[in-house]
C-alpha positions in Angstrom: 14.3 -1.1 -16.7 14.1 -4.9 -16.3 10.7 -6.4 -16.9 9.3 -9.6 -15.5 5.8 -11.1 -15.3 4.0 -10.7 -12.0 4.1 -14.5 -11.2 4.9 -16.4 -8.0 8.0 -17.9 -9.8 9.5 -14.4 -10.0 8.7 -13.5 -6.3 12.3 -14.2 -5.1 13.7 -11.7 -7.5 11.2 -9.0 -6.3 11.7 -9.9 -2.7 15.5 -9.4 -3.1 14.9 -5.9 -4.6 12.6 -5.0 -1.7 15.2 -6.2 0.9 17.9 -4.0 -0.8 15.6 -1.0 -0.2 14.8 -0.7 -3.9 11.5 0.3 -5.4 9.6 -1.9 -7.8 6.9 -0.8 -10.2 4.1 -3.4 -10.1 0.4 -4.0 -10.5 -1.4 -4.1 -7.2 -5.0 -5.1 -6.4 -6.0 -1.6 -7.6 -3.5 0.3 -9.7 0.1 0.0 -10.8 2.1 1.0 -7.7 5.6 1.8 -6.5 6.4 -1.0 -4.0 9.0 -0.5 -1.3 9.7 -1.3 2.3 7.5 0.7 4.7 10.1 0.3 7.4 12.8 2.1 5.4 13.3 5.8 5.7 15.4 5.7 2.5 12.5 4.1 0.5 10.1 6.7 2.0 12.3 9.6 0.8 12.9 7.9 -2.6 9.1 7.4 -3.3 8.3 11.1 -2.5 11.2 12.2 -4.7 10.1 9.9 -7.6 6.4 11.0 -7.4 7.3 14.7 -6.7 4.7 14.4 -4.0 4.0 16.7 -1.1 4.9 15.2 2.3 1.5 16.4 3.5 0.0 13.6 1.5 0.6 10.3 3.4 1.4 6.9 1.9 -0.8 3.8 2.2 0.9 0.8 3.8 0.1 -2.8 2.7 0.2 -5.6 5.3 -0.3 -9.3 4.9 -2.5 -9.5 8.0 -4.2 -7.4 10.7 -2.0 -9.2 13.2 1.2 -8.0 11.5 -0.1 -4.5 11.5 -0.9 -4.7 15.2 2.6 -6.0 16.0 4.1 -3.0 14.2 2.1 -0.6 16.4 -1.1 0.0 14.5 -3.9 0.6 17.1 -7.3 -1.0 16.5 -10.1 0.7 18.6 -12.3 -1.7 20.5 -14.3 -4.0 18.1 -12.5 -2.6 15.0 -10.2 -5.6 14.5 -13.0 -8.2 14.3 -15.0 -6.0 11.9 -12.0 -5.5 9.6 -11.2 -9.2 9.7 -14.6 -9.8 8.2 -13.7 -7.5 5.2 -9.9 -7.9 4.6 -8.2 -8.8 2.3 -10.0 -6.2 0.2 -9.6 -3.1 -1.9 -10.3 -1.0 1.1 -7.8 1.2 3.0 -8.5 2.2 6.6 -6.8 5.1 8.5 -6.0 4.1 12.0 -3.9 5.5 14.9 -0.3 4.5 15.6 1.4 3.6 18.9 3.9 6.3 19.9 6.7 3.7 19.7 5.7 2.2 16.3 8.6 1.8 13.8 6.1 2.9 11.2 5.6 6.2 13.0 9.4 6.8 12.9 9.4 6.4 9.2 6.1 8.2 8.4 6.6 11.0 11.0 2.8 10.7 11.7 0.5 9.5 14.5 -1.7 7.5 12.1 -1.4 5.3 9.1 -3.5 4.2 6.1 -3.7 0.4 6.3 -4.7 -2.2 3.6 -4.6 -5.9 3.4 -4.6 -6.3 -0.4 -6.8 -8.7 -2.3 -3.8 -10.1 -4.2 -2.0 -13.4 -3.5 1.3 -12.3 -5.0 1.5 -9.2 -2.8 0.4 -11.0 0.4 3.2 -13.6 -0.2 5.7 -10.9 -1.0 4.9 -9.0 2.2 5.0 -12.1 4.3 8.5 -12.8 3.0 9.8 -9.2 3.3 8.1 -6.1 5.0 4.9 -4.2 5.0 5.0 -2.2 1.7 4.4 1.3 0.5 2.4 1.1 -2.7 1.4 4.6 -4.0 0.2 4.8 -7.6 3.0 4.6 -10.1 2.9 8.2 -11.5 4.4 11.6 -10.8 2.0 13.9 -9.0 -0.7 15.2 -11.4 0.0 12.6 -14.1 -2.3 9.8 -15.1 -1.6 6.5 -13.2 0.5 3.9 -15.0 -1.3 1.1 -16.6 1.7 -0.9 -17.8 5.5 -1.2 -17.5 5.8 1.1 -20.6 4.1 3.8 -18.6 6.4 3.2 -15.6 9.4 3.4 -17.9 8.2 6.6 -19.5 7.7 8.2 -16.1 10.7 6.9 -14.2 13.2 5.8 -16.9 16.3 4.3 -15.2 15.4 5.4 -11.7 13.6 2.1 -11.1 15.4 -1.1 -12.1 12.5 -3.6 -12.1 8.9 -3.5 -13.3 6.3 -6.4 -13.2 3.9 -6.9 -16.1 0.4 -7.8 -15.2 -3.3 -6.8 -15.0 -4.8 -4.1 -12.7 -8.2 -3.0 -11.8 -7.3 0.7 -12.7 -9.4 1.9 -9.8 -8.0 3.2 -6.4 -8.9 1.6 -3.1 -11.7 3.1 -1.1 -10.2 5.2 1.6 -11.9 5.4 5.0 -10.9 7.0 8.3 -11.7 5.5 11.7 -9.9 8.2 13.6 -13.2 9.7 14.8 -14.7 6.4 15.9 -17.1 5.8 13.0 -16.3 5.3 9.3 -15.7 8.5 7.4 -15.3 8.3 3.6 -12.1 10.1 2.4 -12.0 8.7 -1.1 -14.5 6.7 -3.1 -13.0 3.7 -4.8 -13.2 0.0 -5.7 -14.9 -1.2 -2.5 -18.4 0.0 -1.7 -18.5 2.4 1.3 -22.1 1.3 2.0 -20.7 -2.2 2.9 -18.2 -0.6 5.3 -21.1 1.2 7.1 -23.1 -2.0 7.2 -20.2 -3.9 8.9 -19.6 -1.2 11.4 -23.2 -0.8 12.3 -23.6 -4.5 13.1 
């Protein structure tokens, strides 16, 4: 497994791996994650295989902006976009409906998607130069999340060719559903749910 620092200078190397439909182990704004193109069915299958994860458990998709998410068929109920713009980028993931013709829907085989605009300059630039990214935690199902490239190497050995060294928060994002109109907490995490409720009550 090749190892590089998570630095802007190394972004072209990472972007090339993403374009080749490869998976990169990297710190995100929350945990170490498995980064790969969210528009690739191959990457989708490979991530589930690597994590030994049930397909009933959906994958979060990272975007560089709400506008990019909207262009790819993410639906924002009335007033939602403006409220989320006042929060993002942040360690907050929001479940939203998908347009029937969304390319994301064809990959995910779902009618909704968990969206995050990460609080991370490197990731935002990487996404802007490639694709929206899957970024589930870098560990097989049931194992402790990776905290370093050594952990990624131990879990995935030669099945991942590149890992980025860097710091993480070691906390997951807060996961909130808006599918029923008002915020519903699905997982507590790094962003306070009380703040979400405040924004959506304004």
